[in-house]
C-alpha positions as CSV (number, residue, x, y, z in Angstrom):
1,M,0.0,-0.1,0.0
2,E,1.4,3.3,-1.0
3,R,1.6,6.3,1.2
4,R,1.1,9.7,-0.4
5,G,0.2,13.1,1.3
6,G,0.5,11.4,4.7
7,R,-2.2,8.9,3.7
8,Y,-2.2,5.3,2.7
9,R,-3.8,4.8,-0.7
10,T,-4.6,1.8,-2.8
11,Q,-6.5,1.0,-6.0
12,L,-8.7,-1.6,-7.3
13,L,-9.2,-2.1,-10.9
14,V,-12.5,-3.7,-12.1
15,Q,-12.8,-4.8,-15.7
16,S,-15.2,-6.3,-17.8
17,A,-15.7,-7.3,-21.4
18,E,-19.4,-6.0,-21.2
19,R,-19.7,-2.3,-20.2
20,P,-23.5,-2.7,-19.2
21,R,-22.8,-5.5,-16.9
22,L,-19.9,-3.6,-15.4
23,Q,-22.3,-0.5,-14.9
24,R,-24.6,-2.8,-13.0
25,F,-21.9,-4.3,-10.7
26,L,-20.6,-0.8,-9.9
27,A,-24.0,0.6,-9.3
28,G,-24.6,-2.2,-6.6
29,W,-21.1,-2.0,-5.3
30,S,-21.5,1.8,-4.8
31,L,-24.7,1.4,-2.7
32,A,-23.0,-1.2,-0.6
33,L,-20.1,0.9,0.1
34,R,-22.5,3.9,1.2
35,A,-24.5,1.6,3.4
36,L,-21.1,0.8,5.4
37,P,-20.5,2.6,8.7
38,R,-18.2,5.7,8.2
39,A,-14.7,5.2,9.7
40,K,-12.9,8.0,10.9
41,G,-10.3,9.2,8.1
42,L,-11.5,6.6,5.6
43,R,-12.4,7.9,2.3
44,W,-13.2,6.3,-0.9
45,S,-13.9,7.2,-4.5
46,L,-15.1,5.6,-7.7
47,D,-13.5,6.6,-10.9
48,V,-14.9,5.3,-14.0
49,D,-12.4,5.3,-16.9
50,P,-9.5,6.6,-15.0
51,Q,-6.9,8.5,-16.9
52,D,-4.1,8.1,-14.4
53,M,-3.7,4.7,-12.5
54,H,-0.9,5.7,-10.1
């Protein structure tokens, strides 16, 4: 896990050969993440079609 700007960061790449299937998965996953209890200092973001992977 890389540390940048005083925070630990990691990335998870999710790919699919079928874009609609990937979008359904991400929609459900996003809802599940929002339902989790908030942890102090923990942030997450979802970037569809990221330009920079580091």
